[in-house]
PQR file with spaces between the fields and no chain letter, atoms N, CA, C, O and H, PARSE charges and radii, in Angstrom:
ATOM       1  N    MET     1     -62.579  -12.294  111.826 -0.4000 1.5000
ATOM       2  CA   MET     1     -62.552  -11.359  112.930 -0.0000 2.0000
ATOM       3  C    MET     1     -62.580   -9.943  112.363  0.5500 1.7000
ATOM       4  O    MET     1     -61.796   -9.618  111.472 -0.5500 1.4000
ATOM       5  N    ASN     2     -63.471   -9.106  112.867 -0.4000 1.5000
ATOM       6  CA   ASN     2     -63.490   -7.719  112.395 -0.0000 2.0000
ATOM       7  C    ASN     2     -62.635   -6.858  113.304  0.5500 1.7000
ATOM       8  O    ASN     2     -62.145   -7.325  114.332 -0.5500 1.4000
ATOM       9  H    ASN     2     -64.108   -9.370  113.591  0.4000 1.0000
ATOM      10  N    SER     3     -62.456   -5.604  112.928 -0.4000 1.5000
ATOM      11  CA   SER     3     -61.533   -4.736  113.651 -0.0000 2.0000
ATOM      12  C    SER     3     -61.960   -4.496  115.098  0.5500 1.7000
ATOM      13  O    SER     3     -61.104   -4.304  115.961 -0.5500 1.4000
ATOM      14  H    SER     3     -62.854   -5.224  112.093  0.4000 1.0000
ATOM      15  N    ALA     4     -63.259   -4.501  115.381 -0.4000 1.5000
ATOM      16  CA   ALA     4     -63.718   -4.311  116.760 -0.0000 2.0000
ATOM      17  C    ALA     4     -63.310   -5.494  117.632  0.5500 1.7000
ATOM      18  O    ALA     4     -63.041   -5.319  118.820 -0.5500 1.4000
ATOM      19  H    ALA     4     -63.955   -4.657  114.680  0.4000 1.0000
ATOM      20  N    ASP     5     -63.260   -6.689  117.060 -0.4000 1.5000
ATOM      21  CA   ASP     5     -62.832   -7.872  117.814 -0.0000 2.0000
ATOM      22  C    ASP     5     -61.342   -7.832  118.093  0.5500 1.7000
ATOM      23  O    ASP     5     -60.872   -8.481  119.027 -0.5500 1.4000
ATOM      24  H    ASP     5     -63.478   -6.831  116.095  0.4000 1.0000
ATOM      25  N    ASP     6     -60.597   -7.088  117.306 -0.4000 1.5000
ATOM      26  CA   ASP     6     -59.143   -7.001  117.412 -0.0000 2.0000
ATOM      27  C    ASP     6     -58.714   -6.105  118.574  0.5500 1.7000
ATOM      28  O    ASP     6     -57.581   -6.216  119.045 -0.5500 1.4000
ATOM      29  H    ASP     6     -60.979   -6.561  116.547  0.4000 1.0000
ATOM      30  N    ILE     7     -59.583   -5.233  119.039 -0.4000 1.5000
ATOM      31  CA   ILE     7     -59.247   -4.284  120.105 -0.0000 2.0000
ATOM      32  C    ILE     7     -59.280   -4.977  121.463  0.5500 1.7000
ATOM      33  O    ILE     7     -60.214   -5.711  121.785 -0.5500 1.4000
ATOM      34  H    ILE     7     -60.502   -5.143  118.657  0.4000 1.0000
ATOM      35  N    ILE     8     -58.236   -4.725  122.249 -0.4000 1.5000
ATOM      36  CA   ILE     8     -58.172   -5.257  123.608 -0.0000 2.0000
ATOM      37  C    ILE     8     -58.176   -4.061  124.545  0.5500 1.7000
ATOM      38  O    ILE     8     -57.200   -3.316  124.634 -0.5500 1.4000
ATOM      39  H    ILE     8     -57.477   -4.129  121.987  0.4000 1.0000
ATOM      40  N    ASP     9     -59.291   -3.893  125.242 -0.4000 1.5000
ATOM      41  CA   ASP     9     -59.463   -2.712  126.095 -0.0000 2.0000
ATOM      42  C    ASP     9     -58.773   -2.878  127.442  0.5500 1.7000
ATOM      43  O    ASP     9     -58.212   -3.931  127.746 -0.5500 1.4000
ATOM      44  H    ASP     9     -60.084   -4.498  125.170  0.4000 1.0000
ATOM      45  N    THR    10     -58.826   -1.829  128.233 -0.4000 1.5000
ATOM      46  CA   THR    10     -58.144   -1.785  129.520 -0.0000 2.0000
ATOM      47  C    THR    10     -58.561   -2.929  130.436  0.5500 1.7000
ATOM      48  O    THR    10     -57.711   -3.568  131.055 -0.5500 1.4000
ATOM      49  H    THR    10     -59.282   -0.973  127.986  0.4000 1.0000
ATOM      50  N    GLN    11     -59.852   -3.188  130.527 -0.4000 1.5000
ATOM      51  CA   GLN    11     -60.331   -4.232  131.431 -0.0000 2.0000
ATOM      52  C    GLN    11     -59.810   -5.605  131.027  0.5500 1.7000
ATOM      53  O    GLN    11     -59.430   -6.404  131.884 -0.5500 1.4000
ATOM      54  H    GLN    11     -60.542   -2.669  130.024  0.4000 1.0000
ATOM      55  N    LYS    12     -59.790   -5.880  129.727 -0.4000 1.5000
ATOM      56  CA   LYS    12     -59.258   -7.159  129.255 -0.0000 2.0000
ATOM      57  C    LYS    12     -57.764   -7.254  129.531  0.5500 1.7000
ATOM      58  O    LYS    12     -57.267   -8.301  129.947 -0.5500 1.4000
ATOM      59  H    LYS    12     -60.099   -5.231  129.031  0.4000 1.0000
ATOM      60  N    LEU    13     -57.048   -6.152  129.298 -0.4000 1.5000
ATOM      61  CA   LEU    13     -55.603   -6.145  129.542 -0.0000 2.0000
ATOM      62  C    LEU    13     -55.291   -6.372  131.024  0.5500 1.7000
ATOM      63  O    LEU    13     -54.381   -7.131  131.357 -0.5500 1.4000
ATOM      64  H    LEU    13     -57.451   -5.301  128.961  0.4000 1.0000
ATOM      65  N    LEU    14     -56.038   -5.722  131.903 -0.4000 1.5000
ATOM      66  CA   LEU    14     -55.822   -5.910  133.333 -0.0000 2.0000
ATOM      67  C    LEU    14     -56.101   -7.357  133.738  0.5500 1.7000
ATOM      68  O    LEU    14     -55.361   -7.939  134.530 -0.5500 1.4000
ATOM      69  H    LEU    14     -56.777   -5.106  131.632  0.4000 1.0000
ATOM      70  N    ALA    15     -57.164   -7.927  133.194 -0.4000 1.5000
ATOM      71  CA   ALA    15     -57.517   -9.308  133.526 -0.0000 2.0000
ATOM      72  C    ALA    15     -56.458  -10.286  133.038  0.5500 1.7000
ATOM      73  O    ALA    15     -56.090  -11.221  133.750 -0.5500 1.4000
ATOM      74  H    ALA    15     -57.765   -7.454  132.550  0.4000 1.0000
ATOM      75  N    VAL    16     -55.973  -10.066  131.829 -0.4000 1.5000
ATOM      76  CA   VAL    16     -54.990  -10.987  131.244 -0.0000 2.0000
ATOM      77  C    VAL    16     -53.635  -10.870  131.922  0.5500 1.7000
ATOM      78  O    VAL    16     -52.970  -11.879  132.161 -0.5500 1.4000
ATOM      79  H    VAL    16     -56.271   -9.306  131.251  0.4000 1.0000
ATOM      80  N    THR    17     -53.223   -9.651  132.233 -0.4000 1.5000
ATOM      81  CA   THR    17     -51.888   -9.449  132.805 -0.0000 2.0000
ATOM      82  C    THR    17     -51.850   -9.660  134.308  0.5500 1.7000
ATOM      83  O    THR    17     -50.789   -9.933  134.871 -0.5500 1.4000
ATOM      84  H    THR    17     -53.763   -8.832  132.038  0.4000 1.0000
ATOM      85  N    GLY    18     -52.998   -9.535  134.963 -0.4000 1.5000
ATOM      86  CA   GLY    18     -53.037   -9.692  136.416 -0.0000 2.0000
ATOM      87  C    GLY    18     -52.691   -8.427  137.188  0.5500 1.7000
ATOM      88  O    GLY    18     -52.662   -8.441  138.418 -0.5500 1.4000
ATOM      89  H    GLY    18     -53.860   -9.313  134.506  0.4000 1.0000
ATOM      90  N    TYR    19     -52.431   -7.344  136.485 -0.4000 1.5000
ATOM      91  CA   TYR    19     -52.136   -6.074  137.159 -0.0000 2.0000
ATOM      92  C    TYR    19     -53.424   -5.443  137.659  0.5500 1.7000
ATOM      93  O    TYR    19     -54.498   -5.656  137.095 -0.5500 1.4000
ATOM      94  H    TYR    19     -52.454   -7.332  135.485  0.4000 1.0000
ATOM      95  N    GLU    20     -53.300   -4.659  138.730 -0.4000 1.5000
ATOM      96  CA   GLU    20     -54.443   -3.902  139.244 -0.0000 2.0000
ATOM      97  C    GLU    20     -54.358   -2.442  138.826  0.5500 1.7000
ATOM      98  O    GLU    20     -55.372   -1.749  138.745 -0.5500 1.4000
ATOM      99  H    GLU    20     -52.428   -4.486  139.188  0.4000 1.0000
ATOM     100  N    SER    21     -53.140   -1.982  138.561 -0.4000 1.5000
ATOM     101  CA   SER    21     -52.905   -0.590  138.183 -0.0000 2.0000
ATOM     102  C    SER    21     -52.702   -0.481  136.666  0.5500 1.7000
ATOM     103  O    SER    21     -51.920   -1.231  136.081 -0.5500 1.4000
ATOM     104  H    SER    21     -52.316   -2.545  138.627  0.4000 1.0000
ATOM     105  N    CYS    22     -53.408    0.453  136.048 -0.4000 1.5000
ATOM     106  CA   CYS    22     -53.256    0.674  134.602 -0.0000 2.0000
ATOM     107  C    CYS    22     -51.833    1.101  134.259  0.5500 1.7000
ATOM     108  O    CYS    22     -51.281    0.680  133.243 -0.5500 1.4000
ATOM     109  H    CYS    22     -54.043    1.062  136.523  0.4000 1.0000
ATOM     110  N    GLY    23     -51.241    1.938  135.109 -0.4000 1.5000
ATOM     111  CA   GLY    23     -49.884    2.418  134.849 -0.0000 2.0000
ATOM     112  C    GLY    23     -48.866    1.293  134.855  0.5500 1.7000
ATOM     113  O    GLY    23     -48.017    1.211  133.968 -0.5500 1.4000
ATOM     114  H    GLY    23     -51.689    2.280  135.935  0.4000 1.0000
ATOM     115  N    ASP    24     -48.952    0.425  135.856 -0.4000 1.5000
ATOM     116  CA   ASP    24     -48.031   -0.712  135.934 -0.0000 2.0000
ATOM     117  C    ASP    24     -48.222   -1.645  134.741  0.5500 1.7000
ATOM     118  O    ASP    24     -47.254   -2.127  134.151 -0.5500 1.4000
ATOM     119  H    ASP    24     -49.642    0.491  136.577  0.4000 1.0000
ATOM     120  N    MET    25     -49.481   -1.890  134.398 -0.4000 1.5000
ATOM     121  CA   MET    25     -49.789   -2.769  133.278 -0.0000 2.0000
ATOM     122  C    MET    25     -49.245   -2.197  131.973  0.5500 1.7000
ATOM     123  O    MET    25     -48.628   -2.917  131.189 -0.5500 1.4000
ATOM     124  H    MET    25     -50.267   -1.499  134.877  0.4000 1.0000
ATOM     125  N    LYS    26     -49.470   -0.906  131.737 -0.4000 1.5000
ATOM     126  CA   LYS    26     -49.006   -0.281  130.514 -0.0000 2.0000
ATOM     127  C    LYS    26     -47.477   -0.303  130.432  0.5500 1.7000
ATOM     128  O    LYS    26     -46.917   -0.598  129.377 -0.5500 1.4000
ATOM     129  H    LYS    26     -49.972   -0.321  132.374  0.4000 1.0000
ATOM     130  N    ASN    27     -46.805    0.006  131.540 -0.4000 1.5000
ATOM     131  CA   ASN    27     -45.337   -0.025  131.556 -0.0000 2.0000
ATOM     132  C    ASN    27     -44.811   -1.405  131.194  0.5500 1.7000
ATOM     133  O    ASN    27     -43.844   -1.526  130.442 -0.5500 1.4000
ATOM     134  H    ASN    27     -47.260    0.245  132.398  0.4000 1.0000
ATOM     135  N    ASN    28     -45.442   -2.444  131.724 -0.4000 1.5000
ATOM     136  CA   ASN    28     -45.008   -3.801  131.433 -0.0000 2.0000
ATOM     137  C    ASN    28     -45.229   -4.141  129.963  0.5500 1.7000
ATOM     138  O    ASN    28     -44.364   -4.753  129.337 -0.5500 1.4000
ATOM     139  H    ASN    28     -46.228   -2.345  132.335  0.4000 1.0000
ATOM     140  N    LEU    29     -46.363   -3.758  129.412 -0.4000 1.5000
ATOM     141  CA   LEU    29     -46.631   -4.025  127.994 -0.0000 2.0000
ATOM     142  C    LEU    29     -45.621   -3.301  127.108  0.5500 1.7000
ATOM     143  O    LEU    29     -45.125   -3.872  126.137 -0.5500 1.4000
ATOM     144  H    LEU    29     -47.065   -3.261  129.921  0.4000 1.0000
ATOM     145  N    LEU    30     -45.316   -2.054  127.437 -0.4000 1.5000
ATOM     146  CA   LEU    30     -44.354   -1.297  126.648 -0.0000 2.0000
ATOM     147  C    LEU    30     -42.963   -1.919  126.723  0.5500 1.7000
ATOM     148  O    LEU    30     -42.247   -1.943  125.723 -0.5500 1.4000
ATOM     149  H    LEU    30     -45.719   -1.591  128.226  0.4000 1.0000
ATOM     150  N    LYS    31     -42.569   -2.426  127.898 -0.4000 1.5000
ATOM     151  CA   LYS    31     -41.277   -3.107  128.041 -0.0000 2.0000
ATOM     152  C    LYS    31     -41.195   -4.329  127.135  0.5500 1.7000
ATOM     153  O    LYS    31     -40.115   -4.709  126.683 -0.5500 1.4000
ATOM     154  H    LYS    31     -43.151   -2.407  128.711  0.4000 1.0000
ATOM     155  N    GLN    32     -42.345   -4.937  126.877 -0.4000 1.5000
ATOM     156  CA   GLN    32     -42.391   -6.125  126.031 -0.0000 2.0000
ATOM     157  C    GLN    32     -42.541   -5.771  124.548  0.5500 1.7000
ATOM     158  O    GLN    32     -42.635   -6.658  123.700 -0.5500 1.4000
ATOM     159  H    GLN    32     -43.223   -4.628  127.244  0.4000 1.0000
ATOM     160  N    GLY    33     -42.562   -4.482  124.247 -0.4000 1.5000
ATOM     161  CA   GLY    33     -42.647   -4.051  122.858 -0.0000 2.0000
ATOM     162  C    GLY    33     -44.051   -3.953  122.316  0.5500 1.7000
ATOM     163  O    GLY    33     -44.243   -3.823  121.107 -0.5500 1.4000
ATOM     164  H    GLY    33     -42.486   -3.762  124.936  0.4000 1.0000
ATOM     165  N    ILE    34     -45.036   -4.012  123.192 -0.4000 1.5000
ATOM     166  CA   ILE    34     -46.435   -3.933  122.760 -0.0000 2.0000
ATOM     167  C    ILE    34     -46.865   -2.471  122.766  0.5500 1.7000
ATOM     168  O    ILE    34     -46.813   -1.807  123.801 -0.5500 1.4000
ATOM     169  H    ILE    34     -44.880   -4.117  124.174  0.4000 1.0000
ATOM     170  N    VAL    35     -47.280   -1.985  121.629 -0.4000 1.5000
ATOM     171  CA   VAL    35     -47.732   -0.601  121.496 -0.0000 2.0000
ATOM     172  C    VAL    35     -49.103   -0.466  122.154  0.5500 1.7000
ATOM     173  O    VAL    35     -50.008   -1.258  121.895 -0.5500 1.4000
ATOM     174  H    VAL    35     -47.322   -2.525  120.789  0.4000 1.0000
ATOM     175  N    CYS    36     -49.242    0.549  123.011 -0.4000 1.5000
ATOM     176  CA   CYS    36     -50.516    0.836  123.681 -0.0000 2.0000
ATOM     177  C    CYS    36     -50.925    2.274  123.376  0.5500 1.7000
ATOM     178  O    CYS    36     -50.088    3.147  123.144 -0.5500 1.4000
ATOM     179  H    CYS    36     -48.506    1.193  123.222  0.4000 1.0000
ATOM     180  N    PHE    37     -52.215    2.485  123.384 -0.4000 1.5000
ATOM     181  CA   PHE    37     -52.769    3.817  123.195 -0.0000 2.0000
ATOM     182  C    PHE    37     -53.534    4.198  124.450  0.5500 1.7000
ATOM     183  O    PHE    37     -54.060    3.336  125.153 -0.5500 1.4000
ATOM     184  H    PHE    37     -52.894    1.776  123.572  0.4000 1.0000
ATOM     185  N    ASP    38     -53.595    5.501  124.730 -0.4000 1.5000
ATOM     186  CA   ASP    38     -54.336    5.983  125.891 -0.0000 2.0000
ATOM     187  C    ASP    38     -55.759    6.325  125.481  0.5500 1.7000
ATOM     188  O    ASP    38     -55.985    7.201  124.645 -0.5500 1.4000
ATOM     189  H    ASP    38     -53.167    6.202  124.159  0.4000 1.0000
ATOM     190  N    GLY    39     -56.705    5.629  126.074 -0.4000 1.5000
ATOM     191  CA   GLY    39     -58.117    5.905  125.844 -0.0000 2.0000
ATOM     192  C    GLY    39     -58.708    6.565  127.078  0.5500 1.7000
ATOM     193  O    GLY    39     -58.030    6.714  128.095 -0.5500 1.4000
ATOM     194  H    GLY    39     -56.521    4.918  126.753  0.4000 1.0000
ATOM     195  N    LYS    40     -59.954    6.955  126.989 -0.4000 1.5000
ATOM     196  CA   LYS    40     -60.577    7.629  128.131 -0.0000 2.0000
ATOM     197  C    LYS    40     -60.719    6.715  129.339  0.5500 1.7000
ATOM     198  O    LYS    40     -60.777    7.189  130.473 -0.5500 1.4000
ATOM     199  H    LYS    40     -60.504    6.834  126.163  0.4000 1.0000
ATOM     200  N    ASP    41     -60.776    5.402  129.102 -0.4000 1.5000
ATOM     201  CA   ASP    41     -60.881    4.448  130.203 -0.0000 2.0000
ATOM     202  C    ASP    41     -59.538    3.827  130.574  0.5500 1.7000
ATOM     203  O    ASP    41     -59.466    2.998  131.482 -0.5500 1.4000
ATOM     204  H    ASP    41     -60.729    5.017  128.180  0.4000 1.0000
ATOM     205  N    GLY    42     -58.480    4.222  129.879 -0.4000 1.5000
ATOM     206  CA   GLY    42     -57.160    3.684  130.150 -0.0000 2.0000
ATOM     207  C    GLY    42     -56.517    3.132  128.887  0.5500 1.7000
ATOM     208  O    GLY    42     -57.036    3.324  127.787 -0.5500 1.4000
ATOM     209  H    GLY    42     -58.538    4.895  129.141  0.4000 1.0000
ATOM     210  N    PRO    43     -55.382    2.443  129.044 -0.5600 1.5000
ATOM     211  CA   PRO    43     -54.654    1.934  127.885  0.2800 2.0000
ATOM     212  C    PRO    43     -55.445    0.869  127.123  0.5500 1.7000
ATOM     213  O    PRO    43     -56.230    0.117  127.701 -0.5500 1.4000
ATOM     214  N    TRP    44     -55.216    0.831  125.827 -0.4000 1.5000
ATOM     215  CA   TRP    44     -55.781   -0.220  124.993 -0.0000 2.0000
ATOM     216  C    TRP    44     -54.794   -0.550  123.891  0.5500 1.7000
ATOM     217  O    TRP    44     -53.908    0.250  123.589 -0.5500 1.4000
ATOM     218  H    TRP    44     -54.579    1.442  125.358  0.4000 1.0000
ATOM     219  N    THR    45     -54.935   -1.704  123.296 -0.4000 1.5000
ATOM     220  CA   THR    45     -54.079   -2.129  122.191 -0.0000 2.0000
ATOM     221  C    THR    45     -54.904   -3.027  121.282  0.5500 1.7000
ATOM     222  O    THR    45     -56.119   -3.137  121.447 -0.5500 1.4000
ATOM     223  H    THR    45     -55.654   -2.354  123.541  0.4000 1.0000
ATOM     224  N    THR    46     -54.256   -3.654  120.341 -0.4000 1.5000
ATOM     225  CA   THR    46     -54.959   -4.579  119.454 -0.0000 2.0000
ATOM     226  C    THR    46     -54.237   -5.918  119.435  0.5500 1.7000
ATOM     227  O    THR    46     -53.054   -6.007  119.763 -0.5500 1.4000
ATOM     228  H    THR    46     -53.269   -3.564  120.207  0.4000 1.0000
ATOM     229  N    LEU    47     -54.950   -6.931  119.057 -0.4000 1.5000
ATOM     230  CA   LEU    47     -54.364   -8.253  118.933 -0.0000 2.0000
ATOM     231  C    LEU    47     -53.246   -8.242  117.900  0.5500 1.7000
ATOM     232  O    LEU    47     -52.240   -8.929  118.072 -0.5500 1.4000
ATOM     233  H    LEU    47     -55.911   -6.859  118.792  0.4000 1.0000
ATOM     234  N    SER    48     -53.407   -7.480  116.843 -0.4000 1.5000
ATOM     235  CA   SER    48     -52.378   -7.376  115.809 -0.0000 2.0000
ATOM     236  C    SER    48     -51.080   -6.787  116.356  0.5500 1.7000
ATOM     237  O    SER    48     -49.995   -7.254  116.012 -0.5500 1.4000
ATOM     238  H    SER    48     -54.225   -6.922  116.703  0.4000 1.0000
ATOM     239  N    LEU    49     -51.185   -5.766  117.206 -0.4000 1.5000
ATOM     240  CA   LEU    49     -49.987   -5.155  117.790 -0.0000 2.0000
ATOM     241  C    LEU    49     -49.298   -6.113  118.754  0.5500 1.7000
ATOM     242  O    LEU    49     -48.070   -6.137  118.832 -0.5500 1.4000
ATOM     243  H    LEU    49     -52.067   -5.386  117.486  0.4000 1.0000
ATOM     244  N    ILE    50     -50.072   -6.897  119.481 -0.4000 1.5000
ATOM     245  CA   ILE    50     -49.482   -7.897  120.376 -0.0000 2.0000
ATOM     246  C    ILE    50     -48.760   -8.962  119.555  0.5500 1.7000
ATOM     247  O    ILE    50     -47.652   -9.370  119.901 -0.5500 1.4000
ATOM     248  H    ILE    50     -51.070   -6.878  119.418  0.4000 1.0000
ATOM     249  N    ASN    51     -49.383   -9.408  118.473 -0.4000 1.5000
ATOM     250  CA   ASN    51     -48.760  -10.412  117.609 -0.0000 2.0000
ATOM     251  C    ASN    51     -47.472   -9.876  116.982  0.5500 1.7000
ATOM     252  O    ASN    51     -46.485  -10.606  116.885 -0.5500 1.4000
ATOM     253  H    ASN    51     -50.283   -9.076  118.192  0.4000 1.0000
ATOM     254  N    MET    52     -47.471   -8.619  116.560 -0.4000 1.5000
ATOM     255  CA   MET    52     -46.264   -8.035  115.968 -0.0000 2.0000
ATOM     256  C    MET    52     -45.126   -7.983  116.985  0.5500 1.7000
ATOM     257  O    MET    52     -43.978   -8.265  116.642 -0.5500 1.4000
ATOM     258  H    MET    52     -48.273   -8.027  116.639  0.4000 1.0000
ATOM     259  N    ALA    53     -45.430   -7.627  118.226 -0.4000 1.5000
ATOM     260  CA   ALA    53     -44.400   -7.588  119.264 -0.0000 2.0000
ATOM     261  C    ALA    53     -43.835   -8.985  119.498  0.5500 1.7000
ATOM     262  O    ALA    53     -42.628   -9.148  119.675 -0.5500 1.4000
ATOM     263  H    ALA    53     -46.363   -7.398  118.505  0.4000 1.0000
ATOM     264  N    GLY    54     -44.696   -9.980  119.498 -0.4000 1.5000
ATOM     265  CA   GLY    54     -44.240  -11.354  119.671 -0.0000 2.0000
ATOM     266  C    GLY    54     -43.356  -11.809  118.528  0.5500 1.7000
ATOM     267  O    GLY    54     -42.354  -12.492  118.742 -0.5500 1.4000
ATOM     268  H    GLY    54     -45.676   -9.847  119.355  0.4000 1.0000
ATOM     269  N    MET    55     -43.725  -11.433  117.317 -0.4000 1.5000
ATOM     270  CA   MET    55     -42.931  -11.804  116.147 -0.0000 2.0000
ATOM     271  C    MET    55     -41.558  -11.147  116.209  0.5500 1.7000
ATOM     272  O    MET    55     -40.555  -11.778  115.876 -0.5500 1.4000
ATOM     273  H    MET    55     -44.539  -10.878  117.144  0.4000 1.0000
ATOM     274  N    GLN    56     -41.502   -9.892  116.629 -0.4000 1.5000
ATOM     275  CA   GLN    56     -40.225   -9.198  116.745 -0.0000 2.0000
ATOM     276  C    GLN    56     -39.330   -9.880  117.770  0.5500 1.7000
ATOM     277  O    GLN    56     -38.135  -10.054  117.531 -0.5500 1.4000
ATOM     278  H    GLN    56     -42.317   -9.379  116.899  0.4000 1.0000
ATOM     279  N    LYS    57     -39.901  -10.270  118.916 -0.4000 1.5000
ATOM     280  CA   LYS    57     -39.112  -10.941  119.951 -0.0000 2.0000
ATOM     281  C    LYS    57     -38.569  -12.270  119.455  0.5500 1.7000
ATOM     282  O    LYS    57     -37.492  -12.696  119.872 -0.5500 1.4000
ATOM     283  H    LYS    57     -40.872  -10.128  119.110  0.4000 1.0000
ATOM     284  N    MET    58     -39.301  -12.924  118.570 -0.4000 1.5000
ATOM     285  CA   MET    58     -38.871  -14.213  118.038 -0.0000 2.0000
ATOM     286  C    MET    58     -37.957  -14.052  116.830  0.5500 1.7000
ATOM     287  O    MET    58     -37.419  -15.034  116.320 -0.5500 1.4000
ATOM     288  H    MET    58     -40.176  -12.578  118.231  0.4000 1.0000
ATOM     289  N    GLY    59     -37.782  -12.814  116.373 -0.4000 1.5000
ATOM     290  CA   GLY    59     -36.908  -12.556  115.239 -0.0000 2.0000
ATOM     291  C    GLY    59     -37.543  -12.881  113.901  0.5500 1.7000
ATOM     292  O    GLY    59     -36.842  -13.104  112.914 -0.5500 1.4000
ATOM     293  H    GLY    59     -38.220  -12.016  116.788  0.4000 1.0000
ATOM     294  N    ILE    60     -38.858  -12.910  113.863 -0.4000 1.5000
ATOM     295  CA   ILE    60     -39.573  -13.196  112.621 -0.0000 2.0000
ATOM     296  C    ILE    60     -39.833  -11.900  111.885  0.5500 1.7000
ATOM     297  O    ILE    60     -40.317  -10.931  112.471 -0.5500 1.4000
ATOM     298  H    ILE    60     -39.427  -12.729  114.665  0.4000 1.0000
ATOM     299  N    SER    61     -39.511  -11.880  110.593 -0.4000 1.5000
ATOM     300  CA   SER    61     -39.724  -10.692  109.771 -0.0000 2.0000
ATOM     301  C    SER    61     -41.218  -10.430  109.631  0.5500 1.7000
ATOM     302  O    SER    61     -42.017  -11.357  109.503 -0.5500 1.4000
ATOM     303  H    SER    61     -39.119  -12.667  110.117  0.4000 1.0000
ATOM     304  N    MET    62     -41.580   -9.154  109.657 -0.4000 1.5000
ATOM     305  CA   MET    62     -42.979   -8.798  109.537 -0.0000 2.0000
ATOM     306  C    MET    62     -43.366   -8.352  108.135  0.5500 1.7000
ATOM     307  O    MET    62     -44.534   -8.054  107.880 -0.5500 1.4000
ATOM     308  H    MET    62     -40.931   -8.401  109.760  0.4000 1.0000
ATOM     309  N    ASP    63     -42.394   -8.301  107.219 -0.4000 1.5000
ATOM     310  CA   ASP    63     -42.753   -7.904  105.866 -0.0000 2.0000
ATOM     311  C    ASP    63     -43.103   -9.144  105.053  0.5500 1.7000
ATOM     312  O    ASP    63     -42.783  -10.265  105.447 -0.5500 1.4000
ATOM     313  H    ASP    63     -41.446   -8.543  107.426  0.4000 1.0000
ATOM     314  N    ASN    64     -43.751   -8.939  103.935 -0.4000 1.5000
ATOM     315  CA   ASN    64     -44.195  -10.048  103.098 -0.0000 2.0000
ATOM     316  C    ASN    64     -43.223  -10.356  101.972  0.5500 1.7000
ATOM     317  O    ASN    64     -43.515  -11.185  101.110 -0.5500 1.4000
ATOM     318  H    ASN    64     -44.011   -8.028  103.615  0.4000 1.0000
ATOM     319  N    LYS    65     -42.078   -9.699  101.969 -0.4000 1.5000
ATOM     320  CA   LYS    65     -41.111   -9.912  100.901 -0.0000 2.0000
ATOM     321  C    LYS    65     -40.368  -11.218  101.127  0.5500 1.7000
ATOM     322  O    LYS    65     -40.098  -11.600  102.266 -0.5500 1.4000
ATOM     323  H    LYS    65     -41.841   -9.025  102.669  0.4000 1.0000
ATOM     324  N    ASP    66     -40.043  -11.895  100.042 -0.4000 1.5000
ATOM     325  CA   ASP    66     -39.224  -13.096  100.143 -0.0000 2.0000
ATOM     326  C    ASP    66     -37.820  -12.683  100.538  0.5500 1.7000
ATOM     327  O    ASP    66     -37.431  -11.538  100.307 -0.5500 1.4000
ATOM     328  H    ASP    66     -40.263  -11.584   99.117  0.4000 1.0000
ATOM     329  N    ASP    67     -37.062  -13.571  101.118 -0.4000 1.5000
ATOM     330  CA   ASP    67     -35.687  -13.299  101.496 -0.0000 2.0000
ATOM     331  C    ASP    67     -34.881  -13.046  100.220  0.5500 1.7000
ATOM     332  O    ASP    67     -34.699  -13.945   99.398 -0.5500 1.4000
ATOM     333  H    ASP    67     -37.379  -14.501  101.306  0.4000 1.0000
ATOM     334  N    GLN    68     -34.412  -11.830  100.073 -0.4000 1.5000
ATOM     335  CA   GLN    68     -33.675  -11.476   98.849 -0.0000 2.0000
ATOM     336  C    GLN    68     -32.246  -11.122   99.192  0.5500 1.7000
ATOM     337  O    GLN    68     -31.671  -10.205   98.605 -0.5500 1.4000
ATOM     338  H    GLN    68     -34.560  -11.100  100.740  0.4000 1.0000
ATOM     339  N    GLU    69     -31.674  -11.833  100.126 -0.4000 1.5000
ATOM     340  CA   GLU    69     -30.295  -11.586  100.535 -0.0000 2.0000
ATOM     341  C    GLU    69     -29.365  -11.799   99.337  0.5500 1.7000
ATOM     342  O    GLU    69     -29.445  -12.811   98.641 -0.5500 1.4000
ATOM     343  H    GLU    69     -32.141  -12.578  100.602  0.4000 1.0000
ATOM     344  N    GLY    70     -28.503  -10.843   99.120 -0.4000 1.5000
ATOM     345  CA   GLY    70     -27.538  -10.968   98.030 -0.0000 2.0000
ATOM     346  C    GLY    70     -28.067  -10.492   96.680  0.5500 1.7000
ATOM     347  O    GLY    70     -27.325  -10.499   95.697 -0.5500 1.4000
ATOM     348  H    GLY    70     -28.438  -10.021   99.686  0.4000 1.0000
ATOM     349  N    VAL    71     -29.317  -10.082   96.612 -0.4000 1.5000
ATOM     350  CA   VAL    71     -29.890   -9.619   95.351 -0.0000 2.0000
ATOM     351  C    VAL    71     -29.826   -8.091   95.341  0.5500 1.7000
ATOM     352  O    VAL    71     -30.234   -7.441   96.303 -0.5500 1.4000
ATOM     353  H    VAL    71     -29.920  -10.076   97.410  0.4000 1.0000
ATOM     354  N    LEU    72     -29.316   -7.528   94.257 -0.4000 1.5000
ATOM     355  CA   LEU    72     -29.215   -6.060   94.148 -0.0000 2.0000
ATOM     356  C    LEU    72     -30.440   -5.467   93.563  0.5500 1.7000
ATOM     357  O    LEU    72     -30.521   -4.250   93.403 -0.5500 1.4000
ATOM     358  H    LEU    72     -28.985   -8.057   93.475  0.4000 1.0000
């Protein structure tokens, strides 16, 4: 998947969320921890940002470091 495929534009977001208003849709995404950007056609985000928000909600670490608990 290239970076253009990763972008989820306003129309896709509205279709997926079922909202009719961009403002309502964006507020809901932000409440869920999904970072959105304002474009000329409305809010947009990326699949990577949606995945990161999901990982945070599940308590999954987003760094690639091994668990080094107790190591100085």
